[in-house]
DOVEXVO-392778 format. One line per field, with one value per residue (C-alpha): residue number from 1; x, y, z. Coordinates in Angstrom, 2 decimals, m for minus. Layout:
<sites>
k = (NUM, ...) $
X = (X, ...) $
Y = (Y, ...) $
Z = (Z, ...) $
</sites>
This chain:
<sites>
k = (1, 2, 3, 4, 5, 6, 7, 8, 9, 10, 11, 12, 13, 14, 15, 16, 17, 18, 19, 20, 21, 22, 23, 24, 25, 26, 27, 28, 29, 30, 31, 32, 33, 34, 35, 36, 37, 38, 39, 40, 41, 42, 43, 44, 45, 46, 47, 48, 49, 50, 51, 52, 53, 54, 55, 56, 57, 58, 59, 60, 61, 62, 63, 64, 65, 66, 67, 68, 69, 70, 71, 72, 73, 74, 75, 76, 77, 78, 79, 80, 81, 82, 83, 84, 85, 86, 87, 88, 89, 90, 91, 92, 93, 94, 95, 96, 97, 98, 99, 100, 101, 102, 103, 104, 105, 106, 107, 108, 109, 110, 111, 112, 113, 114, 115, 116, 117, 118, 119, 120, 121, 122, 123, 124, 125, 126, 127, 128, 129, 130, 131, 132, 133, 134, 135, 136, 137, 138, 139, 140, 141, 142, 143, 144, 145, 146, 147, 148, 149, 150, 151, 152, 153, 154, 155, 156, 157, 158, 159, 160, 161, 162, 163, 164, 165, 166, 167, 168, 169, 170, 171, 172, 173, 174, 175, 176, 177, 178, 179, 180, 181, 182, 183, 184, 185, 186, 187, 188, 189, 190, 191, 192, 193, 194, 195, 196, 197, 198, 199, 200, 201, 202, 203, 204, 205, 206, 207, 208, 209, 210, 211, 212, 213, 214, 215, 216, 217, 218, 219, 220, 221, 222, 223, 224, 225, 226, 227, 228, 229, 230, 231, 232, 233, 234, 235, 236, 237, 238, 239, 240, 241, 242, 243, 244, 245, 246, 247, 248, 249, 250, 251, 252, 253, 254, 255, 256, 257, 258, 259, 260, 261, 262, 263, 264, 265, 266, 267, 268, 269, 270, 271, 272, 273, 274, 275, 276, 277, 278, 279, 280, 281, 282, 283, 284, 285, 286, 287, 288, 289, 290, 291, 292, 293, 294, 295, 296, 297, 298, 299, 300, 301, 302, 303, 304, 305, 306, 307, 308, 309, 310, 311, 312, 313, 314, 315, 316, 317, 318, 319, 320, 321, 322, 323, 324, 325, 326, 327, 328, 329, 330, 331, 332, 333, 334, 335, 336, 337, 338, 339, 340, 341, 342, 343, 344, 345, 346, 347, 348, 349, 350, 351, 352, 353, 354, 355, 356, 357, 358, 359, 360, 361, 362, 363, 364, 365, 366, 367, 368, 369, 370, 371, 372, 373, 374, 375, 376, 377, 378, 379, 380, 381, 382, 383, 384, 385, 386, 387, 388, 389, 390, 391, 392, 393, 394, 395, 396, 397, 398, 399, 400, 401, 402, 403, 404, 405, 406, 407, 408, 409, 410) $
X = (17.00, 20.13, 20.10, 23.09, 25.34, 25.51, 28.86, 30.32, 29.73, 26.17, 25.66, 24.90, 25.48, 22.25, 19.98, 19.48, 16.56, 13.75, 14.01, 13.72, 10.42, 9.00, 9.63, 7.94, 5.07, 4.63, 4.38, 1.90, m0.32, m1.06, m2.70, m5.27, m6.11, m9.41, m8.49, m9.57, m13.32, m13.48, m15.51, m17.86, m19.10, m22.15, m23.19, m22.76, m24.70, m27.17, m27.41, m27.54, m30.00, m32.50, m29.77, m29.55, m26.57, m25.48, m23.79, m21.19, m21.04, m20.22, m17.33, m16.29, m16.44, m13.38, m11.92, m12.83, m9.74, m7.47, m9.13, m7.89, m4.89, m4.80, m5.22, m3.07, 0.02, 1.81, 1.68, 2.51, 5.82, 6.75, 6.06, 8.31, 11.05, 10.49, 9.05, 9.75, 8.73, 7.96, 5.26, 4.10, 4.07, 1.69, m0.85, m0.61, m1.83, m4.57, m6.64, m5.90, m7.31, m10.13, m11.28, m10.61, m12.91, m15.30, m17.04, m17.65, m20.09, m21.08, m25.01, m25.51, m24.07, m22.65, m21.15, m19.06, m17.79, m16.39, m15.06, m13.45, m11.61, m10.21, m8.57, m6.67, m4.91, m3.61, m2.75, m1.20, 1.00, 1.94, 2.96, 4.66, 6.92, 7.47, 8.61, 10.75, 12.69, 13.43, 14.75, 17.13, 18.28, 18.78, 21.07, 22.58, 21.55, 20.38, 17.41, 16.50, 16.55, 14.52, 12.15, 11.35, 10.87, 8.88, 6.60, 6.28, 5.54, 2.87, 1.45, 1.54, m0.28, m3.27, m3.03, m3.50, m5.92, m8.14, m8.66, m9.31, m11.54, m13.08, m13.30, m14.51, m17.53, m18.93, m20.02, m21.06, m20.51, m18.97, m16.82, m13.96, m13.72, m11.98, m8.96, m7.57, m7.13, m3.86, m2.10, m1.98, 0.92, 2.36, 3.00, 4.23, 6.80, 7.74, 8.19, 10.50, 12.55, 12.63, 13.93, 17.49, 16.92, 14.69, 17.03, 20.11, 17.21, 17.02, 20.13, 21.15, 18.49, 19.50, 23.33, 21.92, 19.62, 22.67, 24.73, 22.60, 21.82, 18.16, 16.83, 17.90, 19.24, 18.53, 16.52, 13.61, 13.04, 9.54, 10.24, 10.92, 8.14, 6.03, 6.46, 6.60, 3.65, 1.53, 2.45, 1.66, m1.34, m2.42, m1.48, m3.65, m6.66, m7.16, m5.42, m7.71, m10.66, m9.87, m10.81, m13.74, m15.20, m14.42, m16.86, m19.54, m18.14, m17.43, m21.42, m22.61, m20.38, m22.28, m20.03, m21.63, m19.38, m17.59, m14.78, m14.24, m14.42, m11.51, m9.56, m9.59, m9.14, m6.00, m4.43, m3.56, m1.20, m0.18, 1.10, 2.46, 4.90, 7.90, 7.97, 8.61, 10.89, 13.09, 13.11, 16.73, 17.87, 16.00, 17.37, 20.65, 19.46, 17.03, 16.32, 13.08, 11.79, 11.74, 9.96, 6.96, 6.46, 6.28, 4.35, 1.64, 1.52, 1.21, m1.30, m3.30, m3.06, m4.78, m7.34, m8.33, m8.18, m10.49, m12.94, m13.15, m13.61, m16.97, m15.82, m14.13, m10.89, m10.39, m10.90, m7.97, m5.81, m6.49, m5.74, m2.54, m1.23, m1.99, m0.61, 2.77, 2.68, 2.33, 5.07, 7.95, 6.24, 5.14, 9.05, 10.16, 7.92, 9.69, 13.69, 13.41, 12.03, 14.21, 17.06, 17.42, 15.54, 18.16, 17.98, 16.85, 13.52, 12.67, 9.73, 8.34, 8.94, 7.37, 4.22, 4.23, 4.41, 1.92, m0.65, m0.09, m0.70, m3.82, m5.40, m5.33, m7.55, m9.84, m10.12, m11.03, m14.83, m14.78, m13.25, m15.12, m18.82, m19.25, m17.28, m19.44, m22.83, m21.51, m19.91, m20.42, m18.71, m16.69, m16.48, m15.19, m11.94, m11.48, m11.35, m8.59, m6.73, m6.41, m5.50, m2.71, m1.77, m1.17, 0.79, 3.14, 3.94, 4.02, 6.63, 8.49, 9.19, 10.56, 13.09, 14.18, 14.19, 16.61, 18.63, 19.93, 22.87, 24.39, 23.30, 22.72, 19.63, 20.46) $
Y = (m16.18, m14.03, m10.58, m9.59, m7.35, m4.01, m2.18, 0.83, 2.65, 2.32, 3.88, 7.25, 9.91, 10.01, 12.52, 15.63, 15.83, 17.28, 15.18, 12.25, 14.34, 14.91, 10.74, 9.81, 12.47, 11.10, 7.24, 8.50, 9.73, 6.17, 5.16, 8.11, 6.03, 3.70, 3.73, 7.95, 6.83, 3.90, 5.65, 7.00, 3.22, 3.42, 7.13, 6.35, 3.07, 4.99, 7.73, 5.11, 2.46, 2.48, 1.00, m2.77, m4.50, m1.54, m4.06, m5.15, m1.90, 0.34, m1.59, m1.38, 1.94, 1.80, 0.09, 0.62, 2.88, m0.15, m1.52, 1.46, 1.06, m2.47, m1.50, 1.95, 1.41, m0.81, 2.59, 4.39, 2.51, 2.23, 6.05, 6.57, 4.73, 6.99, 10.58, 13.43, 12.40, 16.10, 16.29, 12.50, 13.80, 16.85, 14.66, 12.15, 14.85, 16.42, 13.25, 12.46, 16.01, 15.35, 11.91, 11.78, 14.87, 13.76, 12.44, 16.13, 16.56, 13.34, 13.45, 9.50, 6.56, 6.10, 9.76, 8.60, 5.43, 7.71, 9.77, 7.16, 5.32, 8.65, 8.87, 5.61, 6.93, 9.38, 6.91, 4.75, 7.64, 8.90, 5.25, 4.31, 7.29, 7.03, 3.52, 4.26, 7.19, 5.33, 2.81, 5.12, 7.09, 4.59, 1.96, m1.09, m1.06, 2.43, 1.40, m1.30, 1.98, 4.17, 1.59, 0.80, 4.52, 5.07, 2.23, 3.77, 6.96, 5.59, 4.00, 7.83, 8.92, 6.36, 7.47, 11.11, 10.33, 7.79, 9.70, 12.93, 11.14, 9.92, 13.31, 15.00, 11.98, 13.22, 16.27, 14.49, 11.30, 13.46, 15.44, 12.53, 13.23, 16.73, 14.86, 14.21, 17.77, 17.61, 15.91, 19.38, 20.68, 17.44, 17.47, 20.74, 20.01, 17.37, 19.00, 21.52, 19.30, 15.86, 18.99, 18.15, 14.37, 14.31, 16.51, 14.37, 11.65, 12.86, 13.88, 10.20, 8.99, 11.64, 10.05, 6.53, 7.61, 8.99, 6.62, 3.51, 2.70, 3.43, 0.12, m2.31, m6.08, m6.51, m9.13, m8.41, m10.95, m12.15, m15.28, m13.06, m10.70, m14.18, m14.79, m11.22, m10.15, m13.63, m12.64, m9.17, m10.03, m12.41, m10.27, m7.66, m9.15, m10.67, m8.26, m5.20, m7.24, m5.29, m1.71, m2.75, m5.13, m3.57, m0.62, m3.19, m5.50, m2.63, m1.54, m5.15, m5.07, m1.43, 1.06, 3.50, 6.84, 7.16, 8.43, 6.24, 3.94, 5.69, 5.77, 2.07, 1.03, 3.55, 1.28, m1.11, 1.63, 3.17, m0.61, m1.14, 1.83, 0.00, m2.71, m0.94, 1.75, m1.16, m2.91, m1.97, m3.00, m6.68, m6.95, m7.20, m10.74, m12.59, m12.55, m11.47, m15.32, m14.90, m11.39, m13.05, m15.69, m13.85, m11.24, m13.42, m15.66, m12.44, m10.73, m14.03, m14.28, m10.80, m11.49, m14.29, m12.65, m10.00, m12.89, m13.98, m10.35, m9.65, m5.87, m3.18, m4.08, m7.81, m5.49, m3.45, m5.95, m7.94, m5.19, m4.12, m7.44, m7.80, m4.00, m5.66, m7.95, m5.49, m2.95, m4.67, m6.77, m3.59, m2.69, m6.38, m6.26, m3.55, m4.38, m7.53, m7.31, m3.82, m6.03, m8.25, m5.21, m3.69, 0.18, 0.69, m0.89, 0.19, 2.39, m0.88, m3.29, 0.12, m0.60, m3.71, m4.32, m1.65, m3.74, m6.38, m4.73, m3.34, m5.97, m7.68, m4.35, m4.89, m8.40, m8.13, m7.44, m10.23, m12.79, m10.99, m11.28, m15.00, m15.85, m13.19, m14.66, m18.17, m17.53, m14.13, m10.98, m12.82, m15.64, m14.62, m12.65, m16.22, m18.15, m15.40, m15.21, m19.29, m18.92, m16.63, m18.45, m21.55, m19.63, m18.03, m21.37, m22.72, m20.04, m21.00, m24.02, m23.75, m21.25, m23.93, m26.26, m23.55, m22.83, m26.61, m26.04, m22.65, m20.05, m17.35, m16.42, m13.67) $
Z = (m4.09, m2.93, m4.13, m6.52, m4.73, m5.91, m7.44, m5.49, m8.38, m8.56, m4.50, m5.03, m2.14, 0.22, m1.07, 1.00, 3.38, 2.17, m0.93, 1.41, 2.77, m0.08, m1.53, 1.73, 1.69, m2.03, m0.55, 1.75, m0.66, m1.20, 2.06, 1.45, m1.82, 0.37, 3.74, 3.87, 3.80, 5.85, 9.01, 6.09, 4.90, 7.32, 6.63, 2.78, 3.40, 4.64, 2.21, m0.85, 1.24, m2.03, m4.77, m5.04, m3.18, m1.32, 0.96, m1.53, m3.63, m0.26, m0.01, m3.69, m3.40, m0.92, m3.26, m6.81, m6.89, m7.02, m9.45, m11.87, m10.42, m12.00, m14.81, m15.04, m12.92, m15.51, m17.85, m14.95, m14.77, m18.02, m18.49, m15.25, m17.10, m20.28, m19.95, m17.35, m14.30, m13.16, m15.71, m14.67, m10.96, m11.67, m14.50, m11.41, m8.18, m10.66, m11.13, m7.50, m6.32, m8.51, m8.63, m4.59, m3.89, m6.24, m3.16, m2.37, m4.90, m6.63, m6.04, m7.32, m7.10, m11.24, m9.99, m7.14, m8.50, m11.64, m9.27, m7.44, m10.92, m11.38, m7.91, m9.12, m11.58, m10.05, m7.32, m9.82, m10.83, m7.44, m5.64, m8.70, m8.93, m4.93, m5.36, m8.52, m6.61, m3.46, m5.61, m7.36, m4.95, m2.02, m2.47, m0.70, 3.65, 2.48, 0.36, 3.07, 5.72, 3.39, 2.61, 6.08, 6.82, 4.21, 4.98, 8.39, 6.71, 5.02, 8.24, 10.13, 7.18, 7.46, 11.47, 10.09, 7.53, 9.13, 12.27, 10.32, 8.01, 11.23, 12.69, 9.50, 9.04, 11.88, 10.35, 7.41, 5.69, 2.55, 4.97, 5.04, 0.96, 1.20, 2.78, m0.69, m1.37, 0.66, m2.55, m4.01, m1.55, m1.29, m5.04, m5.30, m3.01, m4.51, m7.91, m6.34, m4.33, m6.85, m9.58, m9.82, m9.53, m12.32, m14.62, m13.74, m14.99, m18.35, m18.84, m18.30, m20.66, m23.40, m22.98, m23.38, m26.77, m28.26, m27.34, m28.70, m25.22, m25.76, m25.49, m22.37, m23.02, m19.16, m18.79, m16.15, m13.43, m14.51, m11.89, m9.11, m9.82, m10.10, m6.49, m4.60, m6.73, m5.90, m2.31, m2.42, m4.17, m1.28, 1.31, 0.28, m0.39, 3.22, 5.33, 3.23, 4.60, 7.60, 6.79, 4.27, 6.95, 10.50, 10.32, 10.15, 12.66, 15.23, 14.53, 15.40, 18.40, 19.36, 18.34, 15.83, 16.70, 13.65, 14.94, 17.59, 14.43, 12.95, 15.98, 16.72, 13.17, 13.64, 16.22, 12.96, 11.23, 14.57, 15.65, 11.88, 12.06, 14.95, 12.90, 9.62, 10.83, 12.47, 8.84, 8.33, 11.42, 11.12, 7.89, 9.47, 11.20, 9.08, 5.30, 3.71, 3.40, 7.56, 7.30, 4.96, 7.62, 10.71, 9.19, 7.56, 10.68, 12.91, 10.83, 10.69, 14.34, 14.77, 12.65, 14.68, 17.81, 16.17, 15.44, 18.77, 20.53, 22.30, 22.60, 22.06, 23.67, 21.83, 18.55, 19.70, 20.34, 17.33, 15.13, 17.47, 16.49, 13.00, 12.45, 14.03, 11.31, 8.57, 9.58, 8.42, 5.50, 3.18, 2.73, 2.46, m0.40, m2.30, m1.35, m1.73, m5.18, m6.58, m5.18, m8.20, m11.13, m13.55, m12.65, m16.18, m15.46, m11.81, m13.10, m14.97, m11.65, m9.58, m12.12, m11.33, m7.62, m7.27, m9.53, m7.47, m4.32, m5.75, m7.47, m4.14, m2.31, m4.61, m4.58, m0.99, m0.85, m3.25, m1.56, 2.19, m0.04, 0.39, 3.54, 5.35, 3.43, 4.86, 8.28, 9.34, 9.94, 12.52, 11.03, 7.73, 10.34, 11.69, 8.37, 6.59, 10.12, 9.91, 5.98, 7.07, 9.86, 7.58, 4.55, 7.37, 8.65, 4.53, 4.27, 7.73, 6.70, 2.96, 5.35, 7.86, 4.69, 2.79, 5.97, 6.57, 4.25, 5.74, 8.78, 6.56, 4.67, 1.52) $
</sites>
């Protein structure tokens, strides 16, 4: 599947640096959705110890925003193509702040679950907007570079929030929930910096309506989404077992300090940054399918190493390997898919891809639960790691078969 060439007229001037910063920070807010409170899971489990099924519910509390995102990201994408994106950003930021900080005051598990659901609706809006603006404001090779930088920004944001969440969780398990309030200044920056582009987009839409072009006749690339969306779902469903189960695996290995747990998990995102930053450079030499194959293989190898770890050192080595595979993978999904999407449907495409990612995140504890019962924590990491290696090998074989006629991959 080769990407269609981009007409010269479609290539816009590079946005100002502060516009880039605003889009990057909007993207970085996504990682805060679930991972921020990972270090609080043991304390949360102890606080709600009298609740039946708390082992599974603890993982679901972490990933519940993903379920809401599954049901709201499509709507957010539809709105991003049709309404004022600035108003959508305000609504998303308020939902994000209110729902995310709910752990500071929720006294019962239903209250906490409701807050996590509200947070998911906010994340659906912010991630869809970040993805849509990224596709709109950067084109061609510049988009590949921007998506790589965006992936690195998400990784850096993950390091910051996991360390901050871990530090605050040492004071009280509720402390990590205050990190979600960072969305308010970030959204304010986005409102200011993206205002000119939002006005231009409104003018373009008004002109299209006046000329009778309000309804696009361009076909949506459903076949490509079926492929990319399926891979994104599988990637997240397996990968997100790490933040939901690793705190308990570390406890099993004798690590109980919440800040140390947060620091170990932060190595996962730290290791992903070089691969994300070099994504634009990598795409000059290898195609998207090769990156998909290598990413799954590396992430699988990392999980296998973690499964065999007898202490902290082994876990850290495994997370570094898995992070190296994750780095170029995230921008690869977005860049590859957006290269096939008509400009008038990028919001819709962003919403659908967001849905696929977070459906996988929500499914992660449901995938892991029966495996943990059957094989234990280390056995679960081993089984899922081997599954990723097999998938990566299968994609690699497909790449080799496609490359037989020519040496280049689109």
